[in-house]
SEBA-651535 format. One record per residue: residue number from 1; residue in one letter; x, y, z of N, C-alpha, C, O in turn. Coordinates in nm, 3 decimals, m for minus. Example, Ala and Ser with C-alpha at 12.3 -4.5 7.8 and 13.67 -1.06 7.14 Angstrom:
BEGIN
+-----+----+---------+---------+---------+---------+----------+---------+---------+---------+---------+---------+---------+---------+
|   i | aa |  n_east | n_north |    n_up | ca_east | ca_north |   ca_up |  c_east | c_north |    c_up |  o_east | o_north |    o_up |
+-----+----+---------+---------+---------+---------+----------+---------+---------+---------+---------+---------+---------+---------+
|   1 |  a |   1.319 |  m0.569 |   0.780 |   1.230 |   m0.450 |   0.780 |   1.320 |  m0.330 |   0.780 |   1.424 |  m0.332 |   0.846 |
|   2 |  s |   1.285 |  m0.225 |   0.708 |   1.367 |   m0.106 |   0.714 |   1.290 |   0.003 |   0.787 |   1.341 |   0.114 |   0.804 |
+-----+----+---------+---------+---------+---------+----------+---------+---------+---------+---------+---------+---------+---------+
***
This chain:
BEGIN
+-----+----+---------+---------+---------+---------+----------+---------+---------+---------+---------+---------+---------+---------+
|   i | aa |  n_east | n_north |    n_up | ca_east | ca_north |   ca_up |  c_east | c_north |    c_up |  o_east | o_north |    o_up |
+-----+----+---------+---------+---------+---------+----------+---------+---------+---------+---------+---------+---------+---------+
|   1 |  x |   3.302 |   5.320 |   1.764 |   3.235 |    5.223 |   1.681 |   3.261 |   5.259 |   1.536 |   3.253 |   5.375 |   1.495 |
|   2 |  x |   3.293 |   5.155 |   1.460 |   3.323 |    5.175 |   1.319 |   3.194 |   5.178 |   1.239 |   3.092 |   5.124 |   1.280 |
|   3 |  x |   3.200 |   5.242 |   1.125 |   3.084 |    5.253 |   1.038 |   3.043 |   5.116 |   0.983 |   2.925 |   5.092 |   0.961 |
|   4 |  x |   3.141 |   5.028 |   0.961 |   3.111 |    4.895 |   0.908 |   3.035 |   4.809 |   1.008 |   2.963 |   4.718 |   0.967 |
|   5 |  x |   3.049 |   4.835 |   1.138 |   2.977 |    4.758 |   1.240 |   2.827 |   4.785 |   1.236 |   2.750 |   4.697 |   1.274 |
|   6 |  x |   2.786 |   4.899 |   1.194 |   2.643 |    4.933 |   1.193 |   2.570 |   4.871 |   1.075 |   2.447 |   4.868 |   1.073 |
|   7 |  x |   2.644 |   4.821 |   0.977 |   2.580 |    4.765 |   0.858 |   2.570 |   4.613 |   0.863 |   2.527 |   4.552 |   0.765 |
|   8 |  x |   2.606 |   4.550 |   0.972 |   2.594 |    4.405 |   0.983 |   2.450 |   4.369 |   1.014 |   2.379 |   4.443 |   1.083 |
|   9 |  x |   2.409 |   4.255 |   0.962 |   2.273 |    4.208 |   0.983 |   2.263 |   4.144 |   1.121 |   2.347 |   4.061 |   1.155 |
|  10 |  x |   2.165 |   4.180 |   1.202 |   2.154 |    4.121 |   1.335 |   2.115 |   3.973 |   1.325 |   2.037 |   3.934 |   1.238 |
|  11 |  x |   2.167 |   3.892 |   1.414 |   2.137 |    3.750 |   1.420 |   2.046 |   3.725 |   1.539 |   2.077 |   3.763 |   1.652 |
|  12 |  x |   1.935 |   3.662 |   1.513 |   1.844 |    3.628 |   1.621 |   1.897 |   3.507 |   1.696 |   1.952 |   3.414 |   1.636 |
|  13 |  x |   1.880 |   3.507 |   1.826 |   1.928 |    3.397 |   1.908 |   1.858 |   3.266 |   1.873 |   1.919 |   3.159 |   1.881 |
|  14 |  x |   1.732 |   3.272 |   1.835 |   1.657 |    3.152 |   1.802 |   1.715 |   3.081 |   1.680 |   1.703 |   2.959 |   1.669 |
|  15 |  x |   1.775 |   3.153 |   1.587 |   1.831 |    3.092 |   1.467 |   1.944 |   2.995 |   1.499 |   1.972 |   2.905 |   1.420 |
|  16 |  x |   2.007 |   3.012 |   1.613 |   2.113 |    2.920 |   1.652 |   2.058 |   2.781 |   1.681 |   2.131 |   2.682 |   1.670 |
|  17 |  x |   1.931 |   2.772 |   1.719 |   1.872 |    2.644 |   1.762 |   1.783 |   2.580 |   1.656 |   1.749 |   2.462 |   1.667 |
|  18 |  x |   1.745 |   2.654 |   1.557 |   1.663 |    2.598 |   1.451 |   1.749 |   2.520 |   1.353 |   1.859 |   2.561 |   1.316 |
|  19 |  x |   1.697 |   2.406 |   1.312 |   1.769 |    2.326 |   1.212 |   1.738 |   2.383 |   1.074 |   1.623 |   2.413 |   1.043 |
|  20 |  x |   1.840 |   2.396 |   0.992 |   1.812 |    2.444 |   0.856 |   1.731 |   2.338 |   0.781 |   1.757 |   2.219 |   0.795 |
|  21 |  x |   1.634 |   2.381 |   0.703 |   1.550 |    2.290 |   0.626 |   1.623 |   2.248 |   0.499 |   1.678 |   2.332 |   0.428 |
|  22 |  x |   1.622 |   2.119 |   0.469 |   1.686 |    2.075 |   0.345 |   1.607 |   2.128 |   0.225 |   1.487 |   2.152 |   0.237 |
|  23 |  x |   1.672 |   2.146 |   0.114 |   1.599 |    2.195 |  m0.004 |   1.493 |   2.093 |  m0.046 |   1.516 |   1.973 |  m0.040 |
|  24 |  x |   1.379 |   2.142 |  m0.090 |   1.270 |    2.054 |  m0.133 |   1.304 |   1.996 |  m0.269 |   1.369 |   2.059 |  m0.352 |
|  25 |  x |   1.257 |   1.874 |  m0.291 |   1.276 |    1.811 |  m0.421 |   1.143 |   1.748 |  m0.463 |   1.060 |   1.714 |  m0.379 |
|  26 |  x |   1.127 |   1.733 |  m0.588 |   1.007 |    1.670 |  m0.640 |   1.020 |   1.519 |  m0.624 |   1.126 |   1.463 |  m0.652 |
|  27 |  x |   0.914 |   1.450 |  m0.580 |   0.923 |    1.304 |  m0.568 |   0.927 |   1.239 |  m0.706 |   0.874 |   1.293 |  m0.803 |
|  28 |  x |   0.992 |   1.122 |  m0.711 |   0.991 |    1.052 |  m0.839 |   0.853 |   0.989 |  m0.859 |   0.769 |   0.994 |  m0.768 |
|  29 |  x |   0.829 |   0.932 |  m0.973 |   0.695 |    0.882 |  m1.008 |   0.647 |   0.776 |  m0.910 |   0.529 |   0.777 |  m0.872 |
|  30 |  x |   0.733 |   0.686 |  m0.869 |   0.693 |    0.578 |  m0.776 |   0.657 |   0.635 |  m0.640 |   0.558 |   0.594 |  m0.579 |
|  31 |  x |   0.736 |   0.730 |  m0.590 |   0.706 |    0.793 |  m0.461 |   0.574 |   0.869 |  m0.468 |   0.495 |   0.864 |  m0.373 |
|  32 |  x |   0.550 |   0.937 |  m0.578 |   0.426 |    1.013 |  m0.593 |   0.306 |   0.918 |  m0.598 |   0.202 |   0.947 |  m0.538 |
|  33 |  x |   0.320 |   0.806 |  m0.669 |   0.210 |    0.709 |  m0.677 |   0.181 |   0.650 |  m0.539 |   0.065 |   0.640 |  m0.499 |
|  34 |  x |   0.286 |   0.611 |  m0.466 |   0.268 |    0.556 |  m0.332 |   0.202 |   0.657 |  m0.239 |   0.112 |   0.622 |  m0.163 |
|  35 |  x |   0.247 |   0.782 |  m0.245 |   0.190 |    0.885 |  m0.160 |   0.043 |   0.908 |  m0.193 |  m0.039 |   0.924 |  m0.103 |
|  36 |  x |   0.010 |   0.908 |  m0.323 |  m0.129 |    0.927 |  m0.363 |  m0.216 |   0.811 |  m0.314 |  m0.322 |   0.833 |  m0.257 |
|  37 |  x |  m0.169 |   0.687 |  m0.335 |  m0.249 |    0.572 |  m0.293 |  m0.267 |   0.570 |  m0.142 |  m0.375 |   0.537 |  m0.093 |
|  38 |  x |  m0.161 |   0.604 |  m0.067 |  m0.174 |    0.607 |   0.079 |  m0.270 |   0.716 |   0.122 |  m0.354 |   0.692 |   0.209 |
|  39 |  x |  m0.259 |   0.835 |   0.065 |  m0.349 |    0.945 |   0.101 |  m0.492 |   0.912 |   0.062 |  m0.585 |   0.942 |   0.137 |
|  40 |  x |  m0.509 |   0.852 |  m0.054 |  m0.643 |    0.816 |  m0.098 |  m0.703 |   0.709 |  m0.008 |  m0.821 |   0.715 |   0.026 |
|  41 |  x |  m0.622 |   0.613 |   0.031 |  m0.671 |    0.506 |   0.119 |  m0.710 |   0.561 |   0.255 |  m0.808 |   0.515 |   0.314 |
|  42 |  x |  m0.637 |   0.657 |   0.306 |  m0.667 |    0.716 |   0.435 |  m0.793 |   0.801 |   0.426 |  m0.869 |   0.811 |   0.523 |
|  43 |  x |  m0.816 |   0.864 |   0.310 |  m0.925 |    0.958 |   0.298 |  m1.062 |   0.891 |   0.299 |  m1.160 |   0.951 |   0.343 |
|  44 |  x |  m1.071 |   0.768 |   0.251 |  m1.200 |    0.699 |   0.252 |  m1.180 |   0.550 |   0.230 |  m1.079 |   0.505 |   0.177 |
|  45 |  x |  m1.279 |   0.476 |   0.274 |  m1.274 |    0.332 |   0.255 |  m1.309 |   0.297 |   0.111 |  m1.386 |   0.367 |   0.045 |
|  46 |  x |  m1.251 |   0.189 |   0.063 |  m1.283 |    0.139 |  m0.071 |  m1.416 |   0.064 |  m0.064 |  m1.446 |   0.001 |   0.037 |
|  47 |  x |  m1.493 |   0.070 |  m0.170 |  m1.620 |   m0.002 |  m0.176 |  m1.600 |  m0.145 |  m0.224 |  m1.673 |  m0.236 |  m0.184 |
|  48 |  x |  m1.500 |  m0.165 |  m0.310 |  m1.476 |   m0.296 |  m0.367 |  m1.327 |  m0.325 |  m0.365 |  m1.243 |  m0.235 |  m0.369 |
|  49 |  x |  m1.296 |  m0.453 |  m0.360 |  m1.158 |   m0.501 |  m0.371 |  m1.143 |  m0.561 |  m0.510 |  m1.210 |  m0.658 |  m0.545 |
|  50 |  x |  m1.054 |  m0.501 |  m0.589 |  m1.031 |   m0.550 |  m0.724 |  m0.916 |  m0.650 |  m0.723 |  m0.810 |  m0.623 |  m0.667 |
|  51 |  x |  m0.937 |  m0.764 |  m0.785 |  m0.836 |   m0.868 |  m0.798 |  m0.782 |  m0.862 |  m0.940 |  m0.858 |  m0.876 |  m1.036 |
|  52 |  x |  m0.650 |  m0.839 |  m0.954 |  m0.587 |   m0.830 |  m1.086 |  m0.496 |  m0.952 |  m1.104 |  m0.396 |  m0.968 |  m1.035 |
|  53 |  x |  m0.533 |  m1.034 |  m1.199 |  m0.456 |   m1.155 |  m1.226 |  m0.348 |  m1.128 |  m1.330 |  m0.356 |  m1.030 |  m1.405 |
|  54 |  x |  m0.248 |  m1.213 |  m1.333 |  m0.135 |   m1.195 |  m1.424 |  m0.176 |  m1.202 |  m1.571 |  m0.109 |  m1.143 |  m1.656 |
|  55 |  x |  m0.285 |  m1.271 |  m1.602 |  m0.330 |   m1.283 |  m1.741 |  m0.411 |  m1.163 |  m1.788 |  m0.459 |  m1.161 |  m1.901 |
|  56 |  x |  m0.427 |  m1.061 |  m1.701 |  m0.501 |   m0.941 |  m1.737 |  m0.645 |  m0.940 |  m1.689 |  m0.711 |  m0.836 |  m1.693 |
|  57 |  x |  m0.694 |  m1.054 |  m1.644 |  m0.831 |   m1.061 |  m1.594 |  m0.843 |  m0.984 |  m1.463 |  m0.751 |  m0.986 |  m1.381 |
|  58 |  x |  m0.956 |  m0.915 |  m1.444 |  m0.983 |   m0.842 |  m1.320 |  m1.122 |  m0.880 |  m1.270 |  m1.218 |  m0.886 |  m1.347 |
|  59 |  x |  m1.131 |  m0.905 |  m1.141 |  m1.257 |   m0.938 |  m1.077 |  m1.267 |  m0.851 |  m0.952 |  m1.172 |  m0.840 |  m0.875 |
|  60 |  x |  m1.383 |  m0.790 |  m0.932 |  m1.402 |   m0.706 |  m0.814 |  m1.505 |  m0.768 |  m0.720 |  m1.606 |  m0.823 |  m0.764 |
|  61 |  x |  m1.476 |  m0.759 |  m0.591 |  m1.564 |   m0.810 |  m0.487 |  m1.602 |  m0.695 |  m0.396 |  m1.517 |  m0.615 |  m0.358 |
|  62 |  x |  m1.731 |  m0.685 |  m0.359 |  m1.770 |   m0.579 |  m0.267 |  m1.720 |  m0.608 |  m0.125 |  m1.734 |  m0.720 |  m0.075 |
|  63 |  x |  m1.663 |  m0.507 |  m0.062 |  m1.618 |   m0.523 |   0.076 |  m1.736 |  m0.556 |   0.169 |  m1.718 |  m0.622 |   0.271 |
|  64 |  x |  m1.855 |  m0.510 |   0.133 |  m1.971 |   m0.537 |   0.218 |  m2.004 |  m0.685 |   0.223 |  m2.073 |  m0.730 |   0.315 |
|  65 |  x |  m1.955 |  m0.763 |   0.126 |  m1.981 |   m0.907 |   0.123 |  m1.868 |  m0.989 |   0.185 |  m1.877 |  m1.111 |   0.194 |
|  66 |  x |  m1.760 |  m0.922 |   0.229 |  m1.648 |   m0.994 |   0.290 |  m1.689 |  m1.044 |   0.428 |  m1.722 |  m0.966 |   0.517 |
|  67 |  x |  m1.687 |  m1.177 |   0.443 |  m1.730 |   m1.240 |   0.568 |  m1.612 |  m1.270 |   0.658 |  m1.623 |  m1.255 |   0.780 |
|  68 |  x |  m1.500 |  m1.312 |   0.600 |  m1.385 |   m1.351 |   0.680 |  m1.257 |  m1.329 |   0.602 |  m1.251 |  m1.355 |   0.482 |
|  69 |  x |  m1.154 |  m1.280 |   0.672 |  m1.021 |   m1.265 |   0.613 |  m0.923 |  m1.334 |   0.707 |  m0.903 |  m1.290 |   0.820 |
|  70 |  x |  m0.863 |  m1.441 |   0.660 |  m0.770 |   m1.518 |   0.743 |  m0.629 |  m1.500 |   0.691 |  m0.602 |  m1.513 |   0.572 |
|  71 |  x |  m0.537 |  m1.470 |   0.784 |  m0.395 |   m1.456 |   0.751 |  m0.320 |  m1.575 |   0.808 |  m0.336 |  m1.609 |   0.925 |
|  72 |  x |  m0.238 |  m1.639 |   0.725 |  m0.151 |   m1.747 |   0.770 |  m0.007 |  m1.702 |   0.750 |   0.029 |  m1.660 |   0.640 |
|  73 |  x |   0.076 |  m1.710 |   0.854 |   0.213 |   m1.659 |   0.843 |   0.299 |  m1.731 |   0.739 |   0.409 |  m1.684 |   0.709 |
|  74 |  x |   0.253 |  m1.841 |   0.685 |   0.328 |   m1.910 |   0.580 |   0.319 |  m1.837 |   0.446 |   0.378 |  m1.882 |   0.348 |
|  75 |  x |   0.247 |  m1.725 |   0.442 |   0.235 |   m1.647 |   0.320 |   0.104 |  m1.668 |   0.247 |   0.101 |  m1.674 |   0.124 |
|  76 |  x |  m0.004 |  m1.678 |   0.324 |  m0.136 |   m1.702 |   0.263 |  m0.240 |  m1.611 |   0.329 |  m0.241 |  m1.593 |   0.451 |
|  77 |  x |  m0.326 |  m1.554 |   0.247 |  m0.445 |   m1.484 |   0.294 |  m0.564 |  m1.553 |   0.229 |  m0.565 |  m1.574 |   0.108 |
|  78 |  x |  m0.664 |  m1.587 |   0.308 |  m0.786 |   m1.646 |   0.255 |  m0.901 |  m1.550 |   0.283 |  m0.923 |  m1.509 |   0.397 |
|  79 |  x |  m0.972 |  m1.513 |   0.177 |  m1.088 |   m1.425 |   0.188 |  m1.213 |  m1.505 |   0.157 |  m1.220 |  m1.572 |   0.054 |
|  80 |  x |  m1.311 |  m1.498 |   0.245 |  m1.439 |   m1.567 |   0.224 |  m1.549 |  m1.462 |   0.218 |  m1.553 |  m1.368 |   0.297 |
|  81 |  x |  m1.639 |  m1.481 |   0.121 |  m1.748 |   m1.387 |   0.100 |  m1.881 |  m1.454 |   0.130 |  m1.890 |  m1.577 |   0.127 |
|  82 |  x |  m1.984 |  m1.374 |   0.159 |  m2.113 |   m1.428 |   0.200 |  m2.177 |  m1.517 |   0.095 |  m2.251 |  m1.609 |   0.130 |
|  83 |  x |  m2.150 |  m1.494 |  m0.033 |  m2.210 |   m1.577 |  m0.137 |  m2.136 |  m1.709 |  m0.158 |  m2.173 |  m1.788 |  m0.244 |
|  84 |  x |  m2.031 |  m1.734 |  m0.078 |  m1.957 |   m1.858 |  m0.088 |  m1.829 |  m1.847 |  m0.171 |  m1.749 |  m1.941 |  m0.172 |
|  85 |  x |  m1.808 |  m1.736 |  m0.239 |  m1.684 |   m1.718 |  m0.315 |  m1.566 |  m1.711 |  m0.220 |  m1.577 |  m1.663 |  m0.107 |
|  86 |  x |  m1.451 |  m1.761 |  m0.268 |  m1.327 |   m1.755 |  m0.189 |  m1.214 |  m1.703 |  m0.278 |  m1.210 |  m1.728 |  m0.398 |
|  87 |  x |  m1.124 |  m1.630 |  m0.215 |  m1.004 |   m1.582 |  m0.283 |  m0.886 |  m1.624 |  m0.196 |  m0.882 |  m1.593 |  m0.077 |
|  88 |  x |  m0.790 |  m1.693 |  m0.257 |  m0.669 |   m1.735 |  m0.188 |  m0.553 |  m1.656 |  m0.247 |  m0.530 |  m1.657 |  m0.368 |
|  89 |  x |  m0.480 |  m1.587 |  m0.161 |  m0.365 |   m1.506 |  m0.202 |  m0.240 |  m1.570 |  m0.144 |  m0.232 |  m1.594 |  m0.023 |
|  90 |  x |  m0.143 |  m1.599 |  m0.229 |  m0.017 |   m1.658 |  m0.185 |   0.097 |  m1.565 |  m0.220 |   0.103 |  m1.511 |  m0.330 |
|  91 |  x |   0.189 |  m1.545 |  m0.125 |   0.302 |   m1.457 |  m0.151 |   0.390 |  m1.443 |  m0.029 |   0.401 |  m1.535 |   0.052 |
|  92 |  x |   0.454 |  m1.327 |  m0.016 |   0.541 |   m1.304 |   0.100 |   0.510 |  m1.167 |   0.160 |   0.467 |  m1.075 |   0.091 |
|  93 |  x |   0.533 |  m1.157 |   0.291 |   0.512 |   m1.033 |   0.366 |   0.369 |  m0.981 |   0.349 |   0.348 |  m0.864 |   0.316 |
|  94 |  x |   0.272 |  m1.068 |   0.371 |   0.132 |   m1.034 |   0.344 |   0.058 |  m0.976 |   0.464 |  m0.060 |  m0.942 |   0.451 |
|  95 |  x |   0.122 |  m0.963 |   0.578 |   0.051 |   m0.914 |   0.697 |  m0.004 |  m0.772 |   0.676 |  m0.119 |  m0.745 |   0.711 |
|  96 |  x |   0.077 |  m0.682 |   0.619 |   0.029 |   m0.544 |   0.596 |  m0.087 |  m0.544 |   0.497 |  m0.181 |  m0.466 |   0.512 |
|  97 |  x |  m0.081 |  m0.630 |   0.396 |  m0.190 |   m0.642 |   0.301 |  m0.317 |  m0.689 |   0.371 |  m0.425 |  m0.635 |   0.348 |
|  98 |  x |  m0.304 |  m0.789 |   0.455 |  m0.418 |   m0.839 |   0.532 |  m0.479 |  m0.727 |   0.616 |  m0.601 |  m0.712 |   0.622 |
|  99 |  x |  m0.394 |  m0.650 |   0.682 |  m0.443 |   m0.540 |   0.766 |  m0.521 |  m0.438 |   0.684 |  m0.627 |  m0.392 |   0.727 |
| 100 |  x |  m0.471 |  m0.401 |   0.567 |  m0.541 |   m0.301 |   0.486 |  m0.670 |  m0.357 |   0.427 |  m0.765 |  m0.282 |   0.406 |
| 101 |  x |  m0.675 |  m0.487 |   0.401 |  m0.799 |   m0.549 |   0.354 |  m0.903 |  m0.549 |   0.466 |  m1.019 |  m0.515 |   0.443 |
| 102 |  x |  m0.863 |  m0.586 |   0.586 |  m0.960 |   m0.591 |   0.696 |  m1.009 |  m0.452 |   0.735 |  m1.115 |  m0.439 |   0.797 |
| 103 |  x |  m0.935 |  m0.348 |   0.700 |  m0.978 |   m0.210 |   0.723 |  m1.053 |  m0.152 |   0.603 |  m1.089 |  m0.034 |   0.603 |
| 104 |  x |  m1.075 |  m0.234 |   0.500 |  m1.144 |   m0.193 |   0.377 |  m1.074 |  m0.076 |   0.309 |  m1.139 |   0.014 |   0.256 |
| 105 |  x |  m0.942 |  m0.077 |   0.312 |  m0.864 |    0.032 |   0.254 |  m0.783 |  m0.010 |   0.131 |  m0.730 |   0.075 |   0.060 |
| 106 |  x |  m0.773 |  m0.139 |   0.106 |  m0.697 |   m0.187 |  m0.010 |  m0.787 |  m0.179 |  m0.132 |  m0.894 |  m0.241 |  m0.134 |
| 107 |  x |  m0.747 |  m0.105 |  m0.233 |  m0.830 |   m0.088 |  m0.351 |  m0.815 |  m0.204 |  m0.449 |  m0.911 |  m0.242 |  m0.517 |
| 108 |  x |  m0.695 |  m0.261 |  m0.457 |  m0.674 |   m0.375 |  m0.545 |  m0.558 |  m0.457 |  m0.493 |  m0.474 |  m0.409 |  m0.416 |
| 109 |  x |  m0.554 |  m0.584 |  m0.538 |  m0.438 |   m0.669 |  m0.518 |  m0.404 |  m0.727 |  m0.655 |  m0.492 |  m0.750 |  m0.738 |
| 110 |  x |  m0.275 |  m0.749 |  m0.678 |  m0.231 |   m0.788 |  m0.811 |  m0.122 |  m0.893 |  m0.803 |  m0.029 |  m0.883 |  m0.723 |
| 111 |  x |  m0.136 |  m0.995 |  m0.887 |  m0.031 |   m1.096 |  m0.898 |   0.095 |  m1.032 |  m0.953 |   0.090 |  m0.952 |  m1.047 |
| 112 |  x |   0.208 |  m1.066 |  m0.895 |   0.336 |   m1.015 |  m0.942 |   0.408 |  m1.117 |  m1.027 |   0.363 |  m1.230 |  m1.042 |
| 113 |  x |   0.520 |  m1.075 |  m1.081 |   0.603 |   m1.164 |  m1.161 |   0.729 |  m1.198 |  m1.083 |   0.760 |  m1.134 |  m0.982 |
| 114 |  x |   0.801 |  m1.298 |  m1.130 |   0.928 |   m1.335 |  m1.066 |   1.029 |  m1.220 |  m1.075 |   1.107 |  m1.199 |  m0.983 |
| 115 |  x |   1.026 |  m1.148 |  m1.185 |   1.119 |   m1.035 |  m1.202 |   1.088 |  m0.927 |  m1.099 |   1.179 |  m0.873 |  m1.037 |
| 116 |  x |   0.959 |  m0.895 |  m1.082 |   0.920 |   m0.796 |  m0.981 |   0.962 |  m0.840 |  m0.842 |   1.009 |  m0.759 |  m0.761 |
| 117 |  x |   0.945 |  m0.967 |  m0.814 |   0.983 |   m1.018 |  m0.681 |   1.132 |  m0.996 |  m0.655 |   1.170 |  m0.959 |  m0.544 |
| 118 |  x |   1.215 |  m1.019 |  m0.755 |   1.358 |   m1.001 |  m0.740 |   1.400 |  m0.857 |  m0.722 |   1.504 |  m0.829 |  m0.663 |
| 119 |  x |   1.319 |  m0.764 |  m0.774 |   1.352 |   m0.622 |  m0.765 |   1.306 |  m0.557 |  m0.635 |   1.353 |  m0.449 |  m0.599 |
| 120 |  x |   1.214 |  m0.621 |  m0.565 |   1.158 |   m0.562 |  m0.443 |   1.250 |  m0.583 |  m0.324 |   1.332 |  m0.675 |  m0.322 |
| 121 |  x |   1.236 |  m0.496 |  m0.224 |   1.308 |   m0.512 |  m0.098 |   1.262 |  m0.640 |  m0.030 |   1.153 |  m0.691 |  m0.058 |
| 122 |  x |   1.344 |  m0.692 |   0.060 |   1.310 |   m0.817 |   0.130 |   1.182 |  m0.806 |   0.212 |   1.113 |  m0.906 |   0.231 |
| 123 |  x |   1.150 |  m0.687 |   0.261 |   1.032 |   m0.672 |   0.346 |   0.910 |  m0.622 |   0.268 |   0.807 |  m0.590 |   0.329 |
| 124 |  x |   0.918 |  m0.614 |   0.136 |   0.807 |   m0.565 |   0.053 |   0.703 |  m0.675 |   0.033 |   0.737 |  m0.793 |   0.028 |
| 125 |  x |   0.578 |  m0.635 |   0.020 |   0.469 |   m0.728 |  m0.010 |   0.484 |  m0.775 |  m0.154 |   0.509 |  m0.694 |  m0.244 |
| 126 |  x |   0.469 |  m0.904 |  m0.175 |   0.470 |   m0.959 |  m0.310 |   0.369 |  m1.071 |  m0.317 |   0.365 |  m1.158 |  m0.229 |
| 127 |  x |   0.286 |  m1.070 |  m0.420 |   0.185 |   m1.175 |  m0.441 |   0.231 |  m1.264 |  m0.555 |   0.247 |  m1.218 |  m0.668 |
| 128 |  x |   0.251 |  m1.392 |  m0.524 |   0.292 |   m1.489 |  m0.625 |   0.173 |  m1.540 |  m0.706 |   0.181 |  m1.554 |  m0.828 |
| 129 |  x |   0.062 |  m1.567 |  m0.636 |  m0.052 |   m1.630 |  m0.702 |  m0.181 |  m1.592 |  m0.632 |  m0.185 |  m1.579 |  m0.509 |
| 130 |  x |  m0.287 |  m1.574 |  m0.711 |  m0.421 |   m1.550 |  m0.657 |  m0.514 |  m1.652 |  m0.720 |  m0.519 |  m1.666 |  m0.843 |
| 131 |  x |  m0.585 |  m1.723 |  m0.637 |  m0.685 |   m1.819 |  m0.683 |  m0.823 |  m1.766 |  m0.647 |  m0.848 |  m1.729 |  m0.532 |
| 132 |  x |  m0.913 |  m1.764 |  m0.745 |  m1.053 |   m1.724 |  m0.721 |  m1.139 |  m1.847 |  m0.739 |  m1.139 |  m1.909 |  m0.845 |
| 133 |  x |  m1.211 |  m1.882 |  m0.633 |  m1.301 |   m1.997 |  m0.638 |  m1.443 |  m1.947 |  m0.616 |  m1.481 |  m1.909 |  m0.505 |
| 134 |  x |  m1.521 |  m1.949 |  m0.723 |  m1.658 |   m1.901 |  m0.713 |  m1.744 |  m2.011 |  m0.656 |  m1.714 |  m2.130 |  m0.672 |
| 135 |  x |  m1.851 |  m1.972 |  m0.588 |  m1.934 |   m2.067 |  m0.514 |  m1.987 |  m2.178 |  m0.602 |  m1.989 |  m2.293 |  m0.558 |
| 136 |  x |  m2.029 |  m2.149 |  m0.722 |  m2.085 |   m2.254 |  m0.808 |  m1.978 |  m2.353 |  m0.854 |  m2.011 |  m2.467 |  m0.887 |
| 137 |  x |  m1.852 |  m2.313 |  m0.855 |  m1.744 |   m2.404 |  m0.894 |  m1.711 |  m2.503 |  m0.783 |  m1.660 |  m2.612 |  m0.811 |
| 138 |  x |  m1.739 |  m2.466 |  m0.658 |  m1.703 |   m2.551 |  m0.545 |  m1.804 |  m2.663 |  m0.524 |  m1.773 |  m2.762 |  m0.458 |
| 139 |  x |  m1.925 |  m2.650 |  m0.577 |  m2.029 |   m2.751 |  m0.552 |  m2.013 |  m2.872 |  m0.637 |  m2.092 |  m2.965 |  m0.628 |
+-----+----+---------+---------+---------+---------+----------+---------+---------+---------+---------+---------+---------+---------+
***
């Protein structure tokens, strides 16, 4: 036996079957935001659903007052509240949004712009328009 043979590092048999781990990288800002919102949504239910309109106006509705959430595959979600208020959401790929609303996990919904719509993937949720109809306006 040569002296150089005794200085080789032994190889464990299990290392042949383990996959090498790719180097870790820091997530970009959008990935970090998505991960935070998903983790936060899983950690607890939201108390209110905030509606953010394109003009900057924000209106919040308590989830405890949500009476009905209807999804229409044509790209519409209708939310009805016990006090008679209604919120109509129009857009594309809204099924996942509907699911998170019915689970009281969606913290806010926001109207998008045409530019944002063009930049999103084909299967991404996009809200074109939100209409808020308060009970006193409907009478």
